[in-house]
C-alpha positions in Angstrom: 10.7 4.2 -16.2 10.5 0.4 -16.6 13.3 -1.8 -17.7 12.4 -5.3 -19.1 14.7 -8.1 -20.0 13.2 -11.5 -20.8 13.9 -14.9 -22.2 11.6 -17.7 -23.2 12.9 -21.3 -23.1 11.2 -24.3 -24.6 13.9 -26.9 -25.1 13.8 -30.6 -25.9 17.1 -31.2 -24.1 17.9 -30.9 -20.4 19.5 -27.8 -19.0 20.2 -26.3 -15.6 19.7 -22.6 -14.8 21.6 -21.5 -11.7 20.6 -18.4 -9.7 22.9 -16.3 -7.6 22.4 -16.1 -3.9 20.2 -19.2 -4.0 21.0 -22.9 -3.5 18.1 -23.9 -5.7 18.3 -24.6 -9.5 15.5 -24.8 -12.0 15.6 -27.6 -14.5 14.7 -26.5 -18.0 13.5 -29.2 -20.4 10.6 -30.0 -22.6 8.5 -31.0 -19.5 9.5 -27.8 -17.6 9.4 -24.8 -19.9 10.0 -21.4 -18.4 9.9 -17.6 -19.1 12.3 -15.4 -17.2 11.6 -11.7 -16.7 13.5 -8.8 -15.2 11.4 -5.8 -14.4 11.9 -2.5 -12.6 9.2 -0.3 -11.1 9.0 2.5 -8.6 6.8 4.4 -6.2 6.9 8.0 -5.1 5.7 9.2 -1.8 5.9 12.3 0.4 8.4 11.9 3.3 6.7 11.6 6.7 9.9 12.1 8.8 12.4 14.8 9.0 15.9 14.9 10.6 16.6 18.6 11.3 20.3 19.7 11.8 20.7 22.5 14.3 23.8 24.2 15.6 25.4 27.5 16.7 28.7 29.3 16.9 29.4 31.9 19.5 32.5 33.9 20.5 34.2 35.3 23.6 37.3 37.3 24.5 38.7 34.3 26.3 37.9 30.6 26.7 35.8 31.2 29.8 33.7 33.9 28.3 33.1 31.9 25.1 32.1 28.8 27.1 29.7 30.9 29.2 28.1 32.3 26.1 27.9 28.8 24.5 26.4 27.3 27.6 23.7 29.9 27.7 22.7 29.4 24.1 23.0 25.6 24.2 20.6 25.3 27.1 18.3 27.9 25.6 18.0 25.9 22.4 17.3 22.6 24.1 14.8 24.2 26.5 12.9 25.9 23.7 12.5 22.5 22.0 11.5 20.5 25.0 9.1 23.1 26.3 7.4 23.0 22.9 6.9 19.3 23.3 9.9 17.8 21.3 10.8 14.6 23.1 14.3 14.6 24.6 15.1 11.3 23.1 14.6 12.9 19.6 17.3 15.4 20.2 20.8 13.9 19.6 24.1 15.7 20.0 26.4 15.7 16.9 29.5 17.6 18.1 30.6 20.4 20.3 34.0 22.2 20.6 35.7 25.1 22.4 38.6 26.4 20.4 40.7 29.5 19.8 39.8 31.5 16.7 42.4 31.4 13.9 43.9 34.7 12.8 42.7 34.3 9.2 39.1 34.1 10.5 39.2 37.6 11.9 41.8 39.4 9.9 39.2 41.7 8.3 37.6 42.7 11.6 38.3 45.8 13.6 40.7 45.6 16.6 37.7 45.8 19.0 35.9 43.0 17.1 39.0 40.9 17.2 39.3 41.3 20.9 35.8 39.9 21.4 36.4 36.9 19.1 39.5 35.2 20.5 37.7 31.9 21.3 34.7 30.2 19.8 32.2 27.6 20.9 30.4 25.4 18.4 27.7 22.8 19.0 25.2 20.9 16.9 22.3 18.4 17.2 20.0 16.5 15.1 16.3 16.4 15.8 14.1 13.6 14.4 10.5 14.8 14.1 7.4 14.3 11.9 7.9 15.9 8.5 5.1 18.5 9.1 6.9 19.6 12.3 10.3 20.4 10.7 9.6 24.1 10.2 8.5 24.5 13.8 11.6 22.8 15.1 13.9 24.9 13.0 12.0 28.1 14.0 12.2 27.4 17.7 15.9 26.6 17.6 16.9 29.6 15.4 15.0 32.0 17.7 16.8 30.5 20.7 20.2 31.2 19.1 20.9 28.3 16.6 22.6 30.5 14.0 24.1 27.6 12.0 21.1 25.5 11.2 18.8 24.4 8.4 19.9 21.1 6.8 16.9 18.7 6.7 17.0 15.0 5.6 13.6 13.6 4.5 12.9 10.0 5.2 10.1 7.5 6.1 9.2 6.2 9.5 8.9 2.8 7.9 11.5 2.6 5.1 10.4 -1.0 4.2 6.8 0.0 3.3 7.5 2.0 0.1 10.2 -0.5 -1.0 7.9 -3.4 -0.6 5.3 -1.6 -2.7 7.8 -1.0 -5.4 8.8 -4.6 -5.4 5.2 -5.7 -5.6 4.6 -3.4 -8.6 7.7 -4.7 -10.3 6.6 -8.4 -9.8 3.2 -7.7 -11.1 4.7 -6.0 -14.2 6.9 -9.1 -14.7 3.9 -11.3 -14.4 2.0 -9.2 -17.0 4.8 -9.3 -19.5 5.4 -13.0 -19.0 1.7 -13.7 -19.7 1.9 -11.7 -22.9 5.0 -13.7 -24.0 3.3 -17.0 -23.1 0.4 -16.1 -25.4 2.9 -15.3 -28.2 4.2 -18.8 -27.7 0.7 -20.3 -27.8 1.2 -21.4 -24.2 -0.4 -20.7 -20.9 1.5 -18.9 -18.1 2.0 -21.2 -15.1 3.1 -20.7 -11.6 6.0 -18.5 -10.3 9.0 -20.7 -9.9 11.6 -18.2 -8.6 11.8 -14.5 -7.7 14.4 -12.2 -6.3 14.4 -8.4 -5.9 16.7 -5.5 -5.3 15.5 -2.3 -3.9 17.1 1.1 -4.4 16.4 4.4 -2.8 17.2 7.9 -4.0 20.0 9.5 -1.9 18.7 11.9 0.7 18.0 15.3 -0.7 18.8 17.7 2.2 17.7 21.3 2.4 20.8 23.4 3.2 21.0 26.8 4.9 24.0 28.9 5.7 24.7 30.5 9.1 22.0 33.0 9.9 22.8 36.5 10.8 21.4 37.8 14.1 17.9 39.1 13.2 15.8 41.7 15.0 12.5 41.1 16.7 12.6 37.4 16.1 9.4 36.8 18.0 7.5 38.6 15.2 9.1 36.5 12.4 7.0 33.6 11.0 8.6 30.2 10.5 10.1 29.4 7.1 7.7 27.8 4.6 9.1 24.3 4.4 7.4 21.4 2.6 8.3 17.7 2.9 10.0 16.3 -0.2 8.8 13.5 -2.5 11.0 10.4 -2.2 11.3 7.8 -4.9 11.9 4.1 -4.1 12.6 1.6 -6.9 12.9 -2.2 -7.0 14.1 -4.6 -9.6 12.6 -8.1 -9.7 13.9 -11.2 -11.5 11.1 -13.7 -11.9 10.9 -17.1 -13.5 7.5 -18.5 -14.5 6.5 -21.9 -15.8 4.7 -22.1 -19.1 2.2 -24.9 -19.9 
């Protein structure tokens, strides 16, 4: 969707038009006529980068047992990722905790189950990877024990590129409309005197998953079918052109 706001000025008296965030002013008079346009445009592109959120929760009958279980799973997850070629610097820790389990969390369990869930260990990471590799990263981690995983944030490796493209499209649209207005005034569009832009991005649209139950024969389970999202970037340009 394109939003256009415009003014055409052809005055015989002197005036000054100030612009926010700029020290410069444009003198508007009969020798310096202008057309001002505000235009918005956008681009949509497929994300090329994914940030995959991984984590697990594990229990034990006491703090030491829970920690031992957590250590085993924690190292298994990181090893599975690094052996598969995920760079260590792409794996970042989010949080980790060893804590007693609250009574309300286990009140519906049997006495035997309660005895095995007195303490819990939780840990989570983020893994930044190419978008096409997101499903593989999630699959490796889940099969290694990451039973609380699945959120994915889709972004661009170079965030500036699509925003710059949107700004360029908005400026071209402003120039086109200004040219049509100049023709309506029996004038010729002159040079660009001033331009400013504001870029906006859609908020990240993560893919969410709940904790996964312990599956059977995970080595025979194919990775989830995950496709990168389309991301929209928009830019609004305010441009002032001279008219001759």
